VOGU-3710 file (C-alpha; in Angstrom, 3 decimals, decimal comma):
1> mrmrfvtiva> 32,801/-3,934/4,187  29,859/-4,019/6,586  27,740/-1,533/4,624  25,190/-4,286/4,168  25,407/-4,230/0,386  23,464/-7,109/-1,088  25,801/-9,422/-2,985  25,308/-10,056/-6,667  25,395/-13,827/-6,562  22,262/-14,178/-8,670
11> sivlasgwlm> 23,607/-12,030/-11,484  26,746/-14,185/-11,620  24,490/-17,188/-12,008  22,719/-15,408/-14,855  25,964/-14,476/-16,565  27,092/-18,082/-16,645  23,827/-19,167/-18,208  23,204/-21,482/-15,287  19,424/-21,609/-15,559  17,227/-24,627/-15,806
21> aqsgagtaag> 15,039/-24,717/-18,900  12,016/-26,275/-17,220  10,567/-27,339/-13,892  12,876/-29,945/-12,483  14,058/-31,908/-9,494  13,909/-30,297/-6,105  17,558/-30,020/-5,192  18,997/-28,850/-8,523  20,831/-25,518/-8,500  19,661/-22,498/-10,495
31> yltppkaivd> 16,327/-20,864/-11,173  13,466/-23,081/-12,305  11,065/-22,146/-15,068  7,362/-23,040/-15,025  5,440/-24,229/-18,107  5,495/-21,912/-21,111  1,824/-20,935/-20,667  2,685/-19,297/-17,369  5,900/-17,706/-18,665  3,920/-16,115/-21,491
41> ildaeplpgv> 1,372/-14,674/-19,059  4,013/-13,166/-16,776  6,045/-11,746/-19,650  3,066/-9,979/-21,228  3,233/-6,170/-21,045  1,034/-4,997/-18,162  -1,760/-2,486/-18,577  -0,459/1,113/-18,558  -0,753/3,384/-15,584  -3,220/6,251/-15,975
51> tispsrdvia> -2,914/9,787/-14,568  -5,707/12,316/-15,170  -4,928/15,998/-15,683  -6,466/18,425/-13,169  -7,819/20,364/-16,159  -9,855/17,256/-17,021  -8,933/17,351/-20,701  -5,892/15,035/-20,915  -4,746/11,740/-19,469  -1,181/10,456/-19,295
61> lvsrrsmpsi> -0,708/6,776/-20,125  2,480/5,358/-18,612  3,679/2,149/-20,256  5,419/-0,276/-17,927  7,557/-3,377/-18,072  6,309/-6,488/-16,341  9,238/-7,382/-14,071  12,843/-6,336/-13,493  15,640/-8,871/-13,877  17,412/-10,491/-10,963
71> aeisepmlrl> 20,496/-8,516/-12,008  18,607/-5,265/-11,349  17,282/-6,527/-8,031  20,834/-7,476/-7,097  22,269/-3,989/-7,511  24,003/-2,569/-4,397  21,626/-1,743/-1,575  21,890/-0,110/1,825  19,356/-1,100/4,479  19,157/1,886/6,820
81> agvrinprtn> 16,508/2,909/9,342  13,686/1,104/7,556  14,516/2,258/4,014  16,367/0,533/1,227  18,654/2,834/-0,692  20,497/2,395/-3,960  23,709/4,255/-3,090  24,444/4,914/-6,755  21,234/6,863/-7,350  20,416/8,106/-3,819
91> gprqapsgtg> 16,932/6,716/-4,374  14,832/3,645/-3,691  16,473/0,276/-4,033  14,159/-0,687/-6,902  13,888/1,731/-9,815  10,445/2,627/-11,236  9,019/0,463/-14,016  7,765/3,162/-16,419  9,104/2,975/-19,964  7,149/5,681/-21,832
101> itlrtiataa> 4,449/8,364/-21,584  1,609/9,023/-24,029  -0,744/11,996/-23,711  -4,303/11,300/-24,810  -6,905/14,056/-25,230  -10,122/13,019/-23,489  -12,523/14,662/-25,930  -10,973/13,276/-29,136  -8,770/10,354/-28,007  -5,918/11,930/-30,015
111> erkiavpaga> -2,495/10,784/-28,838  0,937/12,376/-28,546  4,003/10,506/-27,355  6,348/12,242/-24,941  10,019/11,989/-25,821  11,803/10,073/-23,062  15,412/8,839/-22,893  16,226/5,425/-24,326  15,975/2,715/-21,680  14,035/5,060/-19,397
121> rigsvtfspd> 12,947/4,042/-15,915  10,167/6,558/-15,379  8,520/7,418/-12,083  6,591/10,169/-10,271  4,488/11,237/-13,282  2,590/14,285/-11,980  0,537/17,036/-13,627  0,881/20,616/-12,416  -2,253/21,871/-10,595  -3,308/23,897/-13,663
131> gkrlsftntv> -2,783/20,908/-15,968  -0,450/22,814/-18,292  2,709/20,910/-17,430  3,854/17,469/-16,418  6,853/16,381/-14,380  8,491/12,982/-14,152  11,716/11,401/-12,973  14,059/9,096/-14,842  16,438/6,851/-12,931  19,825/6,512/-14,620
141> aaaidlylvd> 22,966/4,688/-13,542  24,118/7,212/-10,939  21,274/9,702/-10,421  17,566/10,423/-10,586  16,915/13,112/-13,202  13,945/15,483/-13,262  12,057/16,281/-16,488  9,403/18,878/-17,335  6,857/18,561/-20,152  4,785/21,318/-21,764
151> iataqtrrvd> 1,371/19,748/-22,372  0,421/22,059/-25,242  3,553/21,291/-27,292  4,556/17,922/-25,777  8,102/19,333/-25,532  10,324/17,710/-22,884  13,197/19,291/-20,968  15,648/17,705/-18,552  16,315/20,013/-15,586  20,053/20,629/-15,246
161> gaavndvagg> 21,547/20,608/-11,782  18,621/18,756/-10,230  19,682/15,291/-9,060  16,646/14,275/-7,027  17,141/12,777/-3,548  14,279/10,293/-3,577  14,980/8,469/-0,310  12,029/10,231/1,358  9,968/12,314/-1,055  11,086/13,964/-4,271
171> cdwlddssal> 9,350/16,940/-5,910  5,951/18,576/-5,388  4,212/21,243/-7,462  3,421/24,598/-5,884  -0,276/25,458/-5,810  0,121/28,155/-8,470  1,919/25,730/-10,866  4,816/28,161/-11,268  7,440/25,822/-9,842  8,209/22,625/-7,962
181> lcglvpagrg> 9,760/22,270/-4,533  12,334/19,485/-4,733  14,675/17,694/-2,387  17,986/17,365/-4,216  21,287/15,652/-3,598  23,513/18,444/-2,155  26,011/19,679/-4,713  29,615/18,746/-3,960  28,752/16,709/-0,882  31,763/14,416/-1,258
191> appaepivpr> 32,131/10,665/-0,908  30,019/8,659/1,546  31,512/7,925/4,972  34,072/5,144/4,803  33,570/2,233/7,144  36,287/2,123/9,793  38,630/-0,840/9,394  38,959/-1,079/13,152  35,719/-0,831/15,180  35,292/2,378/17,143
201> gpniqensgk> 34,114/0,380/20,114  31,153/-1,702/21,243  27,669/-0,830/20,012  25,532/0,085/23,006  21,820/0,625/23,525  20,179/1,569/26,805  16,878/2,729/28,271  16,273/5,225/31,060  13,588/3,183/32,813  10,599/4,482/30,822
211> pgpvrtyedm> 8,422/2,097/28,793  9,176/2,127/25,076  7,081/-0,581/23,387  7,744/-0,872/19,661  6,758/-3,380/17,033  9,355/-5,510/15,286  10,908/-3,787/12,266  13,408/-4,749/9,574  16,449/-2,884/8,238  17,295/-0,971/11,393
221> ltnphdedlf> 20,527/0,890/12,093  23,044/-1,279/13,934  26,141/0,820/14,604  27,621/4,349/14,373  28,739/3,808/10,780  25,147/3,019/9,797  24,119/6,264/11,487  26,646/8,217/9,435  25,499/6,548/6,215  21,852/7,298/7,000
231> qyyftkqlai> 22,634/10,963/7,600  24,668/11,145/4,380  22,002/9,682/2,096  19,024/11,242/3,873  20,440/14,781/3,750  18,932/16,865/0,971  19,033/20,395/-0,370  15,622/21,975/-0,855  15,289/23,908/-4,091  12,657/25,712/-6,123
241> vdaasgrvtp> 12,616/24,549/-9,755  11,013/27,144/-12,024  8,537/25,428/-14,350  9,066/27,829/-17,276  12,842/28,183/-17,288  13,997/25,133/-15,336  16,114/27,401/-13,131  17,076/25,794/-9,797  17,143/28,056/-6,732  18,398/26,536/-3,444
251> vgkpgmiatt> 16,236/27,095/-0,350  17,998/27,136/3,018  20,811/24,805/4,001  21,010/21,033/3,454  19,528/18,909/6,220  17,875/15,593/7,008  14,559/16,821/5,649  11,745/14,286/5,746  8,644/16,173/4,569  7,750/19,591/3,187
261> nvspdgqfmi> 4,463/21,371/2,550  4,251/24,779/0,869  1,587/27,310/1,919  -1,140/28,193/-0,623  0,429/31,598/-1,256  3,817/29,967/-1,895  5,623/32,171/0,651  6,132/29,693/3,510  6,685/25,984/3,980  6,354/23,437/6,755
271> vetvkrpfsy> 9,646/21,547/6,960  10,099/18,372/9,008  13,756/17,741/9,836  14,932/14,473/11,394  17,558/14,810/14,110  19,730/12,721/16,377  19,776/10,634/18,520  18,767/7,824/16,191  17,214/4,543/17,260  18,342/0,997/16,505
281> llpwsgfpsd> 14,787/-0,306/17,051  12,683/2,164/15,037  12,526/3,239/11,392  13,433/6,840/10,603  9,791/7,924/10,814  10,019/7,287/14,545  13,202/9,357/15,064  13,082/12,742/16,823  12,218/15,603/14,475  11,465/19,306/14,335
291> fevwnrrgdk> 8,518/20,810/12,472  9,462/24,324/11,439  7,985/27,079/9,325  10,465/28,474/6,787  10,054/31,393/4,445  10,796/30,992/0,743  14,434/31,966/1,276  14,868/29,093/3,728  14,965/31,176/6,926  13,314/29,606/9,961
301> vrtiasvpms> 10,285/31,621/11,054  9,089/29,445/13,935  9,400/25,943/15,392  5,935/24,439/15,672  6,870/21,155/17,328  9,913/19,259/18,562  8,792/15,653/18,382  10,594/13,106/20,580  11,411/9,498/19,702  8,139/7,718/18,965
311> dvvpingvmt> 8,771/4,879/21,405  7,240/7,115/24,077  3,833/6,835/22,378  1,462/4,487/24,256  0,080/1,472/22,388  -2,954/2,668/20,390  -2,009/6,202/21,379  -0,674/9,336/19,699  2,107/11,809/20,273  1,529/14,646/22,702
321> gprairwhpl> 1,972/18,142/21,318  1,238/19,299/17,756  0,551/16,595/15,151  -1,115/16,428/11,722  0,320/19,882/10,980  -0,986/21,314/7,705  -2,000/24,473/5,860  -5,547/25,766/5,675  -6,105/25,361/1,909  -8,355/28,431/1,549
331> eparlvwaea> -6,108/30,885/3,405  -2,797/32,333/2,163  -0,748/31,004/5,098  -2,694/29,679/8,087  -1,521/26,625/10,029  -3,887/24,063/11,524  -2,968/21,102/13,706  -4,276/18,730/16,389  -3,126/18,251/19,975  -3,984/15,479/22,419
341> ldngdlknkv> -5,938/16,379/25,558  -5,471/12,907/27,111  -1,651/12,790/26,987  -2,085/10,666/23,889  -3,224/7,648/25,914  -6,646/6,050/25,389  -6,531/4,663/28,916  -7,047/8,174/30,276  -10,736/9,012/30,631  -11,387/12,567/29,461
351> phrdrvvsln> -14,421/14,386/27,986  -12,431/15,331/24,871  -9,451/13,464/23,433  -8,118/16,135/21,076  -8,333/19,767/20,186  -7,735/21,526/16,876  -5,832/24,814/16,843  -5,015/27,455/14,235  -2,180/29,958/13,803  -1,948/32,572/11,046
361> apfagepaqv> 1,106/34,223/9,485  3,419/35,733/10,745  3,073/32,823/13,249  3,612/34,824/16,408  1,859/34,257/19,725  -0,221/31,285/20,833  -2,465/29,290/18,504  -6,229/29,656/18,881  -8,371/26,630/19,694  -11,016/26,176/16,999
371> arteyrfggl> -12,499/22,751/17,780  -12,453/19,799/20,185  -13,237/16,131/19,531  -14,762/13,603/21,897  -13,056/10,769/20,017  -9,552/10,680/18,545  -9,071/13,309/15,834  -9,126/11,699/12,390  -8,613/14,488/9,862  -9,855/17,696/8,235
381> swteggsill> -11,048/18,616/4,751  -12,365/21,891/3,359  -14,878/22,474/0,599  -14,426/25,256/-1,939  -17,245/27,128/-0,192  -15,396/27,066/3,139  -17,309/24,305/4,925  -15,150/22,009/7,056  -15,448/18,232/7,348  -13,939/16,986/10,609
391> sesdretrtt> -13,649/13,266/11,345  -12,981/11,407/14,588  -12,857/7,749/15,623  -13,159/5,662/18,768  -10,844/2,668/19,144  -12,911/0,895/21,789  -16,135/0,783/19,775  -14,462/0,959/16,317  -16,776/3,858/15,521  -16,055/6,682/13,097
401> rtwvlnaswg> -18,054/9,841/12,628  -17,807/13,008/10,578  -19,085/16,517/11,314  -19,639/19,455/9,001  -18,792/22,905/10,386  -19,093/26,337/8,856  -16,052/28,347/7,764  -15,789/29,861/11,264  -15,644/26,401/12,900  -19,188/26,821/14,227
411> dprkvwdrkq> -22,583/25,140/13,824  -21,302/21,527/13,982  -23,705/18,964/12,486  -23,106/15,235/12,378  -23,030/13,907/8,810  -22,033/10,266/9,352  -21,781/7,942/12,351  -20,991/4,298/11,665  -18,897/1,288/12,564  -15,504/1,524/10,864
421> qdayanpgtp> -15,772/-2,027/9,516  -19,345/-1,657/8,259  -18,618/-1,518/4,534  -22,306/-1,503/3,576  -22,800/1,786/5,437  -19,723/3,504/4,020  -20,990/6,811/2,545  -18,003/7,193/0,228  -15,247/9,767/-0,092  -15,649/13,423/-1,103
431> mfrpgkgvil> -14,351/14,314/-4,567  -11,662/16,982/-4,555  -11,091/19,765/-7,043  -8,222/18,287/-9,096  -4,893/19,838/-8,174  -6,340/22,129/-5,495  -6,552/20,110/-2,273  -10,143/21,192/-1,537  -13,441/19,374/-1,975  -15,264/20,345/-5,157
441> qaadsiyltg> -18,471/22,205/-4,273  -21,326/23,073/-6,638  -23,841/25,455/-5,021  -24,678/23,822/-1,658  -23,520/20,345/-2,632  -20,441/18,155/-2,778  -19,972/14,775/-4,505  -19,134/11,414/-2,958  -17,719/8,280/-4,570  -17,316/4,848/-3,052
451> agasaqgdrp> -17,065/1,119/-3,681  -20,723/0,615/-2,840  -20,351/-2,652/-0,934  -23,565/-4,667/-0,932  -24,866/-8,194/-0,561  -24,511/-8,543/-4,352  -20,899/-7,396/-4,273  -19,371/-3,964/-4,792  -21,375/-1,521/-6,926  -19,483/1,795/-7,173
461> fldrlnlrtl> -21,584/4,952/-6,961  -21,616/8,731/-7,280  -23,751/10,684/-4,817  -24,551/14,367/-4,368  -24,613/15,525/-0,720  -26,400/18,776/0,087  -24,450/20,400/2,932  -27,390/22,556/3,948  -29,972/19,771/4,314  -27,524/16,822/4,657
471> tttrlfrsds> -29,652/14,870/2,190  -28,036/12,582/-0,373  -29,071/12,020/-3,978  -27,745/9,085/-5,966  -26,551/10,143/-9,418  -24,941/6,935/-10,604  -24,549/3,309/-9,548  -22,677/0,592/-11,372  -24,708/-2,142/-13,016  -24,827/-5,237/-10,795
481> stsyesvvgl> -25,223/-7,861/-13,479  -22,254/-7,691/-15,844  -19,877/-4,801/-15,166  -17,937/-2,828/-12,588  -17,796/0,907/-13,289  -16,439/3,590/-10,979  -16,394/7,384/-11,324  -12,815/8,673/-11,330  -13,482/12,319/-12,181  -16,104/14,901/-13,023
491> lsddaakvlt> -15,924/16,484/-16,455  -18,236/19,312/-15,374  -19,051/20,763/-11,973  -22,701/19,785/-12,305  -21,643/16,138/-12,819  -23,629/15,908/-16,040  -20,642/14,191/-17,615  -18,119/12,094/-15,744  -14,994/10,097/-16,454  -15,448/6,464/-15,460
501> ryetrtvpan> -13,297/3,350/-15,266  -15,291/0,479/-16,745  -14,454/-3,224/-16,679  -16,123/-6,629/-16,922  -15,042/-10,140/-16,134  -13,537/-10,478/-19,616  -12,574/-6,908/-20,587  -9,845/-4,983/-18,715  -10,527/-1,613/-17,159  -10,837/1,181/-19,717
511> yyirdiaaga> -11,786/4,836/-19,393  -15,029/6,320/-20,677  -16,893/9,604/-20,868  -20,344/8,895/-19,500  -23,379/11,173/-19,768  -25,145/10,531/-16,462  -27,512/13,459/-16,827  -29,382/11,344/-19,390  -29,910/8,552/-16,836  -29,556/4,845/-17,569
521> ggskqaitef> -29,784/5,440/-21,308  -26,996/7,984/-21,332  -24,157/7,669/-23,835  -20,782/6,119/-22,985  -17,750/7,066/-25,113  -14,497/5,082/-24,845  -11,241/7,023/-24,597  -8,947/4,009/-24,059  -8,949/0,552/-25,598  -6,632/-1,545/-23,451
531> kdphpqitaa> -6,432/-5,176/-24,503  -6,495/-8,263/-22,303  -2,853/-9,044/-21,392  -3,624/-12,622/-20,372  -6,654/-14,146/-22,147  -5,503/-17,553/-20,880  -6,608/-16,533/-17,366  -9,566/-14,406/-18,388  -11,171/-17,451/-19,989  -11,576/-19,018/-16,530
541> ertlvtyrrk> -15,088/-19,268/-15,148  -15,633/-17,135/-12,044  -18,393/-17,084/-9,422  -18,932/-15,010/-6,276  -19,872/-17,588/-3,649  -21,638/-16,936/-0,338  -22,033/-19,456/2,471  -22,058/-19,692/6,289  -19,732/-20,806/9,021  -21,049/-23,261/11,584
551> dgvglsgtly> -21,600/-20,415/14,059  -23,802/-18,596/11,527  -21,274/-15,996/10,387  -21,714/-15,208/6,694  -18,691/-15,827/4,467  -17,891/-15,143/0,820  -15,163/-15,656/-1,771  -14,517/-15,940/-5,486  -14,379/-19,403/-7,021  -12,411/-19,732/-10,268
561> lppghkqger> -12,632/-22,769/-12,547  -9,979/-23,368/-15,232  -10,811/-22,835/-18,900  -12,451/-25,885/-20,428  -13,797/-27,214/-17,138  -16,619/-29,703/-17,682  -19,662/-29,424/-15,453  -19,647/-32,092/-12,781  -15,898/-32,687/-12,993  -14,251/-32,482/-9,572
571> lpmiiwaypr> -10,912/-30,711/-9,661  -7,855/-30,328/-7,480  -8,219/-26,959/-5,749  -6,132/-24,379/-3,914  -7,624/-22,071/-1,299  -5,701/-18,782/-1,041  -6,760/-16,504/1,812  -5,832/-13,802/4,340  -7,574/-13,523/7,739  -8,991/-10,235/9,030
581> eftdassasq> -10,110/-9,158/12,487  -13,606/-7,799/13,238  -15,360/-6,613/16,363  -18,828/-7,849/15,361  -20,316/-10,666/13,296  -22,496/-8,321/11,260  -19,533/-6,525/9,689  -17,598/-9,760/9,308  -20,475/-11,311/7,342  -20,570/-8,635/4,669
591> vqgspnrftv> -19,744/-9,630/1,104  -16,398/-8,398/-0,156  -15,360/-7,631/-3,742  -17,266/-7,959/-6,999  -17,846/-10,852/-9,403  -17,682/-8,427/-12,332  -14,134/-7,085/-12,012  -11,453/-7,961/-14,517  -8,845/-10,261/-13,014  -5,360/-8,744/-13,204
601> vsgashllll> -2,543/-11,241/-12,762  1,033/-10,215/-11,986  3,998/-11,791/-10,281  3,761/-15,263/-8,776  -0,024/-15,124/-8,476  -1,894/-18,190/-7,257  -4,392/-17,504/-10,063  -1,777/-18,741/-12,538  -2,644/-22,225/-11,297  -5,798/-21,959/-13,404
611> aqgyavfdgp> -3,554/-22,536/-16,412  -2,537/-25,875/-14,880  -6,030/-27,264/-14,356  -6,609/-26,231/-10,740  -9,723/-24,661/-9,308  -8,847/-21,637/-7,176  -10,947/-20,416/-4,243  -9,636/-16,859/-4,055  -10,011/-14,754/-0,924  -12,592/-16,794/0,984
621> tmpiigeget> -13,220/-14,650/4,028  -11,552/-15,817/7,235  -12,988/-13,405/9,819  -11,660/-13,451/13,376  -14,348/-11,844/15,530  -14,247/-10,475/19,070  -15,335/-7,359/20,944  -12,724/-4,746/21,699  -9,287/-6,355/21,629  -10,469/-9,957/22,153
631> andtyidqlv> -10,765/-11,268/18,571  -7,643/-13,442/18,738  -8,756/-15,165/21,948  -10,471/-17,750/19,737  -8,320/-17,346/16,613  -7,661/-21,042/15,973  -11,257/-22,174/16,412  -12,609/-19,457/14,117  -9,880/-19,982/11,522  -10,498/-23,725/11,262
641> asaqaavdka> -14,269/-23,205/11,131  -13,925/-20,710/8,253  -11,615/-23,014/6,306  -13,906/-25,988/6,824  -16,886/-23,958/5,587  -15,010/-22,928/2,431  -14,039/-26,510/1,636  -17,537/-27,784/2,332  -19,008/-25,184/-0,026  -16,625/-26,029/-2,855
651> velgvadrnr> -17,380/-29,741/-2,454  -21,124/-29,067/-2,239  -20,955/-27,154/-5,534  -19,451/-30,216/-7,163  -16,234/-28,575/-8,315  -13,680/-29,730/-5,717  -12,413/-33,131/-4,686  -12,304/-33,077/-0,892  -9,139/-35,164/-0,832  -7,268/-32,918/-3,267
661> igvgghsyga> -7,427/-29,441/-1,754  -4,403/-27,367/-0,826  -4,187/-24,124/1,138  -1,831/-21,197/0,726  -1,177/-17,597/1,529  1,346/-14,786/1,723  2,491/-13,023/4,913  -0,420/-13,278/7,384  -1,914/-15,753/4,911  1,218/-17,898/5,316
671> fmtanllahs> 0,759/-17,725/9,085  -2,838/-18,867/8,493  -1,640/-21,746/6,303  0,752/-23,148/8,904  -1,912/-22,894/11,598  -4,506/-24,707/9,496  -2,094/-27,571/8,849  -1,193/-27,712/12,533  -4,742/-27,654/13,889  -6,807/-29,483/11,284
681> nifaagiars> -6,728/-32,267/8,717  -8,722/-30,381/6,104  -5,982/-29,932/3,507  -3,668/-32,208/1,550  -0,771/-29,724/1,497  0,132/-26,087/2,076  2,159/-23,263/0,565  3,361/-20,527/2,921  5,157/-17,491/1,503  7,023/-14,938/3,630
691> gaynrsltpf> 5,189/-15,590/6,863  5,780/-15,210/10,607  5,256/-18,333/12,683  6,526/-17,563/16,186  4,638/-14,698/17,800  7,090/-14,385/20,675  9,320/-12,734/18,040  6,685/-10,000/17,572  6,010/-9,378/21,272  4,540/-5,875/21,057
701> gfqsetrtyw> 1,735/-6,738/18,665  1,058/-7,842/15,088  -1,691/-7,192/12,544  -4,601/-5,720/14,579  -3,421/-7,331/17,827  -2,222/-4,561/20,156  -1,966/-6,521/23,393  1,603/-7,506/24,226  3,081/-10,955/24,697  3,364/-10,343/28,440
711> eipeiygkms> -0,312/-9,447/28,737  -1,584/-12,560/26,924  1,291/-15,080/26,647  -1,151/-17,965/26,255  -2,763/-16,355/23,189  0,596/-15,603/21,566  1,628/-19,189/22,252  -1,527/-20,783/20,924  -1,485/-18,662/17,771  2,129/-19,602/16,954
721> pfnyahkine> 2,284/-22,597/14,586  5,958/-22,954/15,527  4,761/-24,298/18,870  2,725/-26,951/17,057  5,291/-27,960/14,437  5,041/-31,536/15,693  1,376/-31,582/14,604  1,949/-30,465/11,006  1,687/-33,782/9,188  0,801/-32,493/5,712
731> pillihgead> 3,490/-31,434/3,205  4,274/-27,723/3,403  6,298/-25,556/1,018  7,975/-22,577/2,715  9,168/-19,671/0,548  10,805/-16,498/1,842  12,661/-13,521/0,391  16,141/-13,359/1,886  15,844/-9,554/2,147  12,315/-9,428/3,614
741> dnsgtfpiqs> 11,515/-5,844/4,633  8,130/-6,327/6,295  7,536/-5,767/9,990  7,757/-9,060/11,874  8,370/-11,403/8,931  12,114/-11,806/9,331  13,481/-14,699/7,226  14,444/-16,394/10,489  10,727/-17,059/10,993  10,693/-19,506/8,070
751> erlymalkgh> 14,186/-20,804/8,853  13,236/-21,789/12,396  9,922/-23,318/11,344  11,750/-25,385/8,737  14,215/-26,624/11,362  11,360/-27,523/13,707  9,478/-29,372/10,973  12,586/-31,186/9,792  13,381/-32,178/13,359  9,957/-33,808/13,670
761> gatvryvtlp> 10,172/-35,612/10,339  7,683/-33,487/8,411  7,553/-33,304/4,628  8,791/-29,777/4,016  10,713/-27,801/1,408  12,290/-24,440/2,240  13,094/-22,025/-0,601  14,797/-18,677/-0,055  14,972/-16,064/-2,799  18,218/-14,076/-3,018
771> neahgyaare> 17,828/-10,296/-2,748  14,012/-10,443/-2,681  11,949/-8,420/-0,226  8,527/-9,231/1,261  7,027/-9,108/-2,219  8,968/-10,816/-4,990  10,046/-8,563/-7,862  12,534/-10,218/-10,205  11,387/-12,173/-13,236  13,617/-15,108/-12,347
781> snlhvmaeti> 12,290/-15,209/-8,777  8,635/-15,119/-9,791  9,084/-17,817/-12,416  10,905/-19,960/-9,890  8,192/-19,514/-7,266  5,564/-20,630/-9,761  7,638/-23,640/-10,783  8,065/-24,638/-7,136  4,360/-24,124/-6,474  3,252/-26,226/-9,426
791> nwldkyvknk> 5,693/-29,025/-8,627  4,549/-29,119/-5,001  0,838/-29,074/-5,712  1,086/-31,549/-8,569  2,860/-34,018/-6,309  0,896/-33,599/-3,089  -2,529/-32,360/-4,236  -3,340/-33,052/-7,896  -1,720/-36,484/-8,030  -2,215/-37,395/-4,404
//
């Protein structure tokens, strides 16, 4: 069959016990296993997920397993229109990792375990807006079940007749907490479309002469049978699930429903329905769709927008017509949306790029214009008092600004105006009333939280912003010397007590009640006591390092030294990085991250190399700077200069041996790795995971590059390490998931680079991981990747 099911070769290998017991020779068959120290770290139970109740009195702790098996990853999969579907469950290809739920009372730390099915695969753990109930899903062999929990009694109920269709969205609580709106698998829908034995005819695509630039995507539809399968699995039946009784009431007829949004009064809903014709070049989110208003019975009240295929959108542009359609959160049923005034194209010079309009129930007549924006509309938020925060941004200058308006859309005052990439000037994000969708307001003020980027690293904060005077008062800022503490919720509207997430270099993130009204000496009461899952890594020495590139641009990164390192001892080192684009040197020079955060290790992390005696330079900044769209014009020169500066700093500090330094990265970091080996002699070897190496295969842009191949063919050519394969004279390990799902990083990118390197006599090893996507999930895959990595670096870096 050509349903593009992934074969289960790996599980057959498992069943036969054909696994190697330890790291071994390069060409042996089967999965390799790294040293036991690394296996133990990866097999440790990860820290639980935490969900806070809107009532601010309970948290839900979701225990998780570390990694699925290769057998699970190898279950049948359909790759349709940019989504990966498990046809047995009508849900995502990979089931959730949750194994249990524990409710913990914030005030007393008392715990109650929620009864869940044996072998549960729990996902979508969500409190009702009033905090009195909890919903979650459990993925079983042939369905995704919905469960409801009463918080007061901890009683659990499975909802009968509610097989969730989780291909695009699942269930959402209504604002009044009385019920959930769910997308379900239609009852009695029959078997999926059978693939024709004889082809219906040739598969044809054509264009009517209009430009349709699109980026390069994976998992697209390829033929009419794929179209039929997509429609079958995407079709859902909307239903209201009563929270008290569990009764399921269908709403309207089944359809290819992508998104839904219920009005605050619960009487209407915005329904986005995907429609034909489909595209073979775009994911489903780019297909034509209708945005309609339905009543609670499922009757269509009005069509708000008929959106065409998204390939008509100009590069850096937006769709014409209504977009960002939403409900006014303080009105029973009032719609608000944005519309372009420049035909969605930034090349058109106009005094205002967008307008905002409003339409009230019963949704008759024309919408009323309530605001216009000089820049591109960026979003709307309301405070509980009715004030409106409206944001806009300018692509050319990379500027973002926010205005505050009164409830009648009048009296606009500018609150913030800054460069988008200026992290030091980021004022933070407003705190919302939990479960309500509006910004919490106390008297004239709202609260802001943010990472608090600074020259000393991130220092999270809590501010009070007075909307009348637009003055800001700092209420809390994380200590800069030993810890990293962020405010995750207010326990009272006056912010006298807050819930924080506190961590240090050696203690994982735990949750605390902090009395900030008392100032620096205020009490701090722990409500969780999570233990370090990998003390072997935590014992590593860590330093936030700052230094400069030869052109004066400030750089920073985190330098890790393995446990037991002796001062003055020079170590083999790996640099692991990911370049970013900036429009100005000032923003590019800002320090990123914090030296005080707990290091969480999962999957095939490069930080596991600390357990093998390597120093690791983690995330040294590799800024690519240029005004407007010009950053990549000097990509290679800037990249090499940044890498050289990082190596020089590590050598200057006396921790790295200049002749024993490797470089590695994932995705765009892999692209970086191949380029550094092609254009410099800084490194002894490289590791490139799931990268793209030939930019002519991503001709309509990549990363932040929006110019096309035909506009700047010389830049695309110079940035492509494939074109310089003959200059890569250091050993390079290429690793790629055979089912990569990321835009642009088709496995053929690594395959062709390997062939080019082999053809020129390079030292190269090419490893492909069966059934793995852009990120590697299976336990066997991650252990194998680490074994390969250690073998490669030991041979070509440590023992060079």
